[in-house]
N, C-alpha and C positions, 0 to 999 in steps of 0.2 A: 506726688501725682505728677509732676512733669517729668521726672525720669520714668515711670512707668509709659508715658506718651511717648518719650524718646526710645524706649527699649521695643515697644509694639511698631512704632514706624519703621524699625529696622527689619522686622521680620516679612518676608514676600507673602502678598495676599491677606495680610492681618491688617483689620483697620483700627483706630484708634479709639481709645475709650472715650465713649459720650459722656458718661456720668462721672462724677467726682465721688461718690459714694465709695469707701473702701471694701462695701461688699461686692459691688459691682466688678472693681477692679481684681477681686479675688477669683470671682466667677471666670473672667477671660483669661486670666493667667494658667487657672486649671484647665479649661480649653485647649490652650496652646502648650501644654507641659508636655505633650507627646508629639508637639510639631519642632519645637525647638533644638531638641536633641539631634534631628536629622541635619541640622547644618554643621556641616564638616568645621572644626576647629582650623584644620590646615589650609581651607580656601579664607577664610574670617566670615565675618556676617556681612562685609558689603559685597563680598566677591562669589558670585553663584558659578556653578558648572558651565563649562562650555557647551554642554550637552542640551542647554535650552537658550533660547535668545533672551536678552534682559528682560523684554516686557512682560515675559510669562513667568509663573512662579514655579518652583521645583515640584517634582511629581508628588511628594509627599503632603503637599498642600493641597493638590487638586484631586487626587483621586485615593491614595494611598496612606493615608494619615495613619491607619493603626498599625502599620508597619514601620512607622517611623523610628520607634526606638531601637530597632535592629541595623545594625551599621551596614552599608552598603556595599556590596563587591566590588573589586577594582575590575573594567575591563581593559585590555589589552588590544591594540590594532593587530590583526594578522594579515588583512588583505584590503589593500585600499584602491578600488576602480575609481576612477573619475568619472564624474558627472557634470551636466551643463550647470545645474544649479547649486551645487555643493559635491560632497563626498558620501559615496554609499558605503559604508564601513561593515566590514564583516567582522563581529568580534567574539572574543573567546572569554568567557569568565574564567578566572585564575585563583580567585579567592573567595569564599563564602563563609559567613558566619553562622549563618541560619539553614540548615540542609532541608528544610521541611518546604522553603519555597525557592530555594536556588541550589543551584547543582553545579559541582565544577565542571567544566568541558561543554557547557550548553552554549550553542553557537547561535546568535540571532543577527539581525541585520538592522542599521538605524540608520537614517539620512538626517544629517546634522549640517547646520549653516555655518559653516568654517572656511577659512581661506584654503584655496586649493594649494598653496604653497607650503601648508604645515601639516602633512598627512600624518607625521607621529605625534599623535596626542593620546590621550587617556581620557575614557570616558567612565562615568559614573551612572550606572543604569541598572533596573533588573532584569535580569535575563528572562525571567518566566512572563514577562509582560509584552504585549503587542506593543511594536517598537512605534513610537511616535514619529510623524513626519509631517514635513512642512506642508506638504499637499495632500488633502486626505484621499484624493483619487490616486495617489500615486501607491498608496498603501493596499489598493485593492486588486494590483497586478500580481498575478500569480507567478509571472516570468521573472520576477525578480529572485525566485527561489532557484532557478535553473544551475545557477553558477556559471563561472566564466567560459565554460566548455560545455554549451547545451549541446544535445542531441540532435539529429536531422529531424524528427516530429516536431522539437521543442523550436528549433529556427523556424519549420514552416508556420507555426501557431504564433510565432512572435511576429511574423510578416504581415498578418492578416490584419483586418481592422479590429478596433477593441471590441466591441458588441461580438463580433463573430468568435473572437479571441476565449471570449467569456465562456460561450456554450462549448467550442471545442475543449475547455479546461473542464468542463461540466462532466462530458463524455470522457474524459482521461485520454485523448485523442494524444495528448502530448506526452503521455507515460504509456506506451503500449505494451509494457511488460505483462499487466492482467489479460489484455487479449491473447498473448501467448500461451499463459498459464491456462486459459480457458480452452483454446483451441487444441493443445496438444493431447488430450484425452479422446477427443473427437477424430483428430488424424491416427491414431493408434488403433481405435476401434475400427475406422475404413481401411487401414492397412490391414489389419488381420481378417477383416472380412473379403479380402481380394482373393482370388483362385489362386491356387498353386501353380507357380512359375509365371503370375501377371504382376504388373505392377498395380498400386492403388488406383482407385478412379479419381483422375486429376479434377473433372467436373465437380464430383461429390467434394473433395477437397475445397476447393476455391468456394464452393456455395457454404460451406461449415467455417470458412477462414471470414467470410463477409458476415455471416451469423453470430461469430465470437466476438466481431469488433462491435456490431450492433448492441446484440444483447449485453455485453460487459457494460457500454455505456448507459444502457438502460439501468442496468443493475448500481451502477456509481450514481447516477441520477437520483434513483430511488434512496438509497444511503445517505446522499448528502441531504435529502428533503427530511429524512428522519433525523439526522444529527447534525442539522444547522445551527442548533443551540450550544451542542456540544463542540462543535467544529471550530467556533470561535474562542474556546478555551484552552485550545491545545496550540501550540506555537507552531507547530508543522503544517497544520490544516487551517490555520486563521484566515488565511489570504482565498480560500478556496471561494468560488463565484457565489454562492449562497449566503456563505458564513459572512463574507466581507459586503455583501449587499450589492455586489455588480450585477447580480441578477435576482429578480424576483420569485416568488413562489408561482406564480401565474405563469412566469417564463419558464420555469422547470417543467410544469404540468404540460406546457404546449411541447419543450422539447423531449419529455418522456412518450409522450402521444406519437410523434413521430417517429422516435425510434420503435415502440412496440410495432407501429403500423408496418415499418421496413422488417423488422423481425417475423412478423406474420405474414408478410408475401415470402420470404425465405421460405419459412416452414410448411408451407402449402406446394412447396415445388417437390416435396419428398411423398411417400404412401401415405397411407391413413393411419397407419398403425405408428409410424413416426410421428406424424401429426398429432396424434392423442398422446404418446409420449412425449412429445415436446412442450405440449401445451401444459402437463402435470407438472413441470417445473416452476411454473409461475410462481406457484404458491411458496417455494423455498426461496425464491429471488425478493418477495415481498418481505418474509419473515425474517431473513438473515438479520438485517439490522437491529431488529428488536431482540435478539438473543444475546447481545452485549449487555443488556440493561438487567437480564435476569438469570444468566447462568456464566460461569466462568470458561464455559466452552463454544463461545461462538465460532471458533475456527473449525469444529466439527460439522457445525451447520454450514459453514462455507465449503466444506468438502463434500457433502451431499449435493450443493448446487454447482459447484462449479465443475465436477466429474460426472455429471449428467450425459456429457457427451460421450461417455464410454458406454453407455447402453445405447444413447440415439445413433451414434454411427453405424453399428452393425445393425441395427433396424432399418436404418434407410437404405442400406445396400440388399438385405435378405428379405425385408418384411416381417421379421419376427426378432425376437433375442435369442442366442443361443446361450444359456445361462450359466453351463458350463464354463463359458469363455467370458462373458461379458460381466459375470459377478466378480470372479478374482482381479479383473483389470480395474473393476471400479473400485475395490477396495484398496486396492495398489494406489490409486489415486487419491482417495480420501486419505491414506496414510502420509502421501507426499504433502499434499495441502495442509496436513496438522505440521510437517515439519517446515516448510516455507513460512507458513502465514505465522507461528509462533515465533521464528525469526523476526518477520516483521513486525508483530506487535511491540518486541522488546525495545523499539524505537519509541514509543511514546508511553511506555508504562509508568513513569512519574507523574505525566499528566492524567494518564487514565486513573491512578489511584485518587488523584485529588478530586476529580470529577465525578468519579463513581461509575465507571465504565470498566466492566470485567472483561476478562480475557486470559488464553493458557499461558501468557508470559507470567501475569500476575498470579495464577495458581501454581505454576511449577516453580518460579523463583530460582534460587540457586540448583535447585535439581532438574534444571531443563535438559542438561546432556543426557541423563537417564531416560527420560521420557522420550526424548528426540531419539535416542538410540534403539528404543522399542518400536518407535512408529518406523524405524529404518527398515529394521527386521521384519517387521509385518508388510512393508511396501515390496521389499526384495523376494520374500517366499511367495508373495501372490503373484508377482510376475513370473516366477518359474512356474508355477502351477499354471499360469494361463499360457505359456509356452509349451509346458506338456501336454495340455488338452489340445491344443491347434497344430503339434506335431512340427513346431518349427525348427529349422535348421541351426549350425552351430553360430552363424552370424548374431542371431537373436542374445543367445545366451553369453556371448563376447559383449554385446552392448550392455546387459543386464550385469555383469561384472564390474564393466567401468562405471555403471550408474552407481552400484554399491561403493567403490573406491570414491566417487564424487561426494555421495552421502555422508560417507565415515570423514573425509576430508572438513565438509561442513561443518560437522558436530564438534570434531576433536579442536579445530582452530576459531571456533565461533567465540566473542567477546560479547558476553549478552549486555555489558554496560557501557560499549561504544555504539553509539547509533550508527555512524558511519559505516562500521563494520558489517553490523546488522543487514543494512541495505544493500551493501555488495552483495553479501551471501544470500539475500532474498533474489535479487535480479539474477545471479549466476544460475537459478533454479531453472531459466529457459533452455540453456545447455542440455541439461538432464532431457527435457520433452525431446528436441533434437535426436541425441543421442539415441533414445527408446525407437523413434519412429525409423531413423536410419537402419537399428537393429531388425525392427520387424519387418519392413520392406526386404531385407537382405535374406532372412529368414524365409519369407514367404517364397522368393523368388528361386531358391535352391531346395525347395520343397519339391518339386517335382525332378529337377534332376537327381537328386539321389534316388527316388522310385525308378528313374529311367536307366540307371545304372545298374541295378540287379538284374540276376539272368532271369529270365521268361521260361515258365514253366509249361510243357506242352501238356496240353489238354487231351485225353484219351477221346476219340472218336469211335461212340457206340455203333455208327451206322458201319464204319469198316470193319469195327470188331465183330459185329453180326454177320457181315458178308465173308469174313474170314473163316469164322465157325461155320458158316454153310458150307463154304469151299471145301474143309476139311473132313466134315462129316460126309 
């Protein structure tokens, strides 16, 4: 029993055996049988990993005892920016013995209390777990994911106060790509509705741009409110304000009410047909987050929601929808959304499969490129039909050709197993929106010039003809 006391005393987090009865000793040893193998022989029983302070037991004792029998992957340091209270490591997994819960190439960050003079260290940790931090408040800062070169919106968000930063991150103002993708179908429709030879209404474009920012923020807020329990289980979304606890549900309700009020004020600047049409899209905004729980096609619902502006823009200019123009434009936008959001969903497909979230990325799998090719053909065909029905000039078709080349390059160079490549391909779609907008404006401006170059036919004057007939008679 003395030997048993000595063995248990060397196990971190384990208490010594209180009873001297052999049966109690066997029960204690059976409970620790799955904990002891997690202590690596290379470190010895007395040496703990430098990922944890000596006063804290390893992760296998605290939380993940049921995975302790599986060997832990090795983590290599690839980026070491220095901090005031330690080192913020960007680590990359190089080996993994169990692919069910670890993946090669998984990127995570962890703050550890080591000496600043020794950055070249190896860490033993599980890449799928949320990183442990010395100060719990540090783990709730989403700005840690911005990387060494944050964008201009991210730099602005970093400079504001902590509570305001959480609200801006809830609205995704630090990541404006979604606002661009929501605005471009509106911009296309407004440009198509312009009179031949005239540029689009700049005031209407500015109004829809503000509406895109506000309503995209409202949609993200609703999405986070629905998914706050799921976001905490996904490495990429675990630091979002609601999932991390930086904001409460009441705070989110207040923020959502403010955004919807601003959106209502913007919508009331339009005609009543556009007001009713815009109000009808609220159901799509609310239902979209639920679709990922019941169907593998939530990206299709997102396409219906994000491209509603293709109908609303024309209605705001003319007071009604010209379905021969708006409907093909709407279909092309839906196909475009299926392309870029399927690429986006491949970033989280491993975590989505574990927690039960559905997506087209999981449905298509290795056949993703075939589906994306079909969506690309649908998008380009609908764009050509839209240009034909509106009699746009050659700059529009030049832009459509460039868009087809861009989409083809995205599909054939996409690595669906590389989250970094998927993220870059997703963000590149904002260039497609700008390219098509420029083509629509150019095609509309040259429409009138083409008609003015044609020869004018002389109309017969019946009065003069009658007078000449009378004189000859």
